[in-house]
C-alpha positions in Angstrom: 131.4 85.6 103.6 127.8 86.6 103.3 125.0 84.1 103.7 122.8 83.3 100.8 119.7 85.4 100.9 116.6 83.6 102.2 113.6 84.1 99.8 110.1 83.0 99.3 107.9 82.7 96.3 109.5 84.8 93.5 112.6 86.2 95.0 110.9 88.1 97.9 113.2 88.6 100.9 111.9 86.4 103.8 112.6 89.2 106.3 109.6 91.1 107.6 109.1 94.6 106.4 110.7 94.4 102.8 109.2 96.3 99.9 107.6 93.6 97.8 104.6 92.9 95.5 101.8 90.7 96.5 99.7 88.7 94.0 96.4 87.7 95.5 95.2 84.5 93.7 91.7 83.4 94.9 91.1 79.7 95.3 88.1 79.9 92.9 88.9 79.6 89.2 86.7 82.6 88.4 87.8 85.3 91.0 89.8 88.2 90.0 93.6 88.3 90.8 95.0 91.4 92.5 98.5 92.6 92.3 99.3 95.0 95.2 102.5 96.8 95.9 103.5 96.5 99.6 106.0 99.2 100.7 106.9 97.3 103.8 108.6 99.3 106.7 108.5 102.5 104.4 104.7 102.4 104.2 102.7 104.8 106.3 105.7 107.2 106.4 106.2 110.6 104.7 103.0 110.3 102.8 103.6 106.9 101.5 100.7 104.5 101.9 101.1 101.0 103.4 100.3 99.3 100.3 98.7 100.2 97.0 96.7 98.1 94.6 98.2 98.2 91.1 95.9 96.1 88.9 92.9 93.8 89.1 93.0 91.1 86.4 90.3 88.8 85.2 91.1 85.1 85.8 91.2 84.4 82.0 94.0 87.0 81.5 95.9 85.9 84.4 95.8 82.2 83.3 97.4 83.2 80.1 100.1 85.6 81.4 101.1 83.8 84.7 103.1 81.0 82.9 105.1 83.7 80.9 106.0 85.5 84.2 106.8 82.5 86.0 109.1 81.2 83.3 111.0 84.5 83.0 111.3 85.2 86.6 112.4 81.5 87.6 115.0 81.6 84.7 116.5 84.8 86.3 116.2 83.5 89.8 118.1 80.4 88.7 120.8 82.5 87.3 121.1 84.4 90.6 121.2 81.0 92.4 118.0 81.7 94.3 115.1 79.5 94.8 112.4 79.4 92.1 108.8 79.9 92.7 105.3 78.7 91.6 102.0 80.5 91.5 99.5 79.2 94.1 96.2 80.3 95.5 96.4 82.7 98.2 99.2 85.3 98.7 102.3 85.1 96.4 105.1 87.4 97.2 107.2 88.8 94.4 110.7 90.7 94.7 110.2 94.4 94.2 111.9 94.7 90.8 110.2 91.6 89.5 106.8 92.9 90.8 107.5 96.1 88.7 108.0 93.9 85.6 104.9 91.9 86.4 102.9 95.0 86.6 104.0 96.1 83.1 102.9 92.8 81.8 99.5 92.9 83.7 98.8 96.5 82.6 99.4 95.6 78.9 97.3 92.5 79.1 94.5 93.8 81.5 92.0 94.6 78.7 93.5 92.4 75.9 91.4 89.8 73.8 92.5 86.2 73.8 94.2 86.7 70.5 96.3 89.8 71.8 97.5 88.0 74.9 100.2 85.8 73.2 101.6 88.9 71.3 101.7 90.8 74.6 103.6 87.9 76.3 106.0 87.7 73.5 106.8 91.4 73.3 107.1 91.6 77.1 109.6 88.8 77.1 111.7 90.5 74.5 112.0 93.6 76.8 115.1 93.9 78.9 114.5 94.0 82.7 115.6 97.9 82.9 113.2 98.6 80.1 110.3 97.1 82.1 111.4 99.1 85.2 111.5 102.2 83.3 107.9 101.5 81.8 106.6 100.8 85.4 108.1 104.2 86.6 106.5 106.1 83.7 103.2 104.3 84.1 102.9 104.5 87.8 103.5 108.2 87.8 100.1 109.1 86.4 98.1 105.8 86.0 99.2 103.2 88.5 95.9 102.4 90.1 93.3 99.7 89.1 90.8 102.2 87.5 93.5 104.0 85.3 93.6 101.4 82.6 92.4 104.0 79.9 95.0 106.8 80.7 98.3 107.7 79.7 101.2 105.2 79.6 98.9 102.6 80.9 96.8 102.7 77.6 100.1 103.2 75.6 101.5 99.8 77.1 98.6 97.9 75.7 98.7 99.6 72.4 102.4 99.1 72.0 102.6 95.5 73.2 99.4 94.1 71.7 100.3 95.3 68.1 101.4 92.6 65.9 101.2 88.9 65.2 101.3 85.9 67.5 104.8 84.5 67.8 105.6 81.2 66.0 106.9 78.5 68.3 109.4 77.2 65.6 111.1 80.6 65.0 111.4 81.8 68.6 114.9 81.9 69.9 115.5 82.1 73.7 117.3 85.1 74.9 120.5 84.2 76.8 120.5 84.7 80.6 122.4 87.8 81.5 124.4 88.5 84.6 123.0 90.2 87.6 123.0 93.9 86.3 124.0 95.1 89.8 127.1 93.0 90.0 128.6 93.9 86.6 132.0 95.6 86.6 130.7 98.7 84.8 133.3 101.1 86.1 136.3 98.9 86.2 139.3 99.8 84.0 140.4 97.6 81.3 143.8 96.0 81.6 
């Protein structure tokens, strides 16, 4: 039998040296929020940096998207029978794949107006996790640093997710929780 994995914050392994994302939230309500990819033990080897800043967000943007991300991540953590998390001032650790998804949301929202933020949140929530992972990989290949917000896929994320109308609360249906993608019997034969 395997032991239940010990995690902190948003599904990040408690073990030292894991590849995670750090969300640095300042204690003041006006400071910028910084999302950093921390490569853990892989950092500083074979040309990989120890960590890389991915996005810097104004506090007004973070305030609107943080609840959306928290709700989505906690729903999936509960389904995986892992401890859920809450955003707090200081360093918040986020599991590697969830961190990639958070970057996609943050990149789309970083230069958004207050009217665009609910639309971005709604469209991001409608994406499947593997779609968000793909978008992260495509974006980080050419525009994954804080100053790259007007380039390539980074700009396209904002344009694609901000286009539309704000969702109406009464018509929104919750997407069912799906099983863990990595434990699905994809290659088993039917009986």
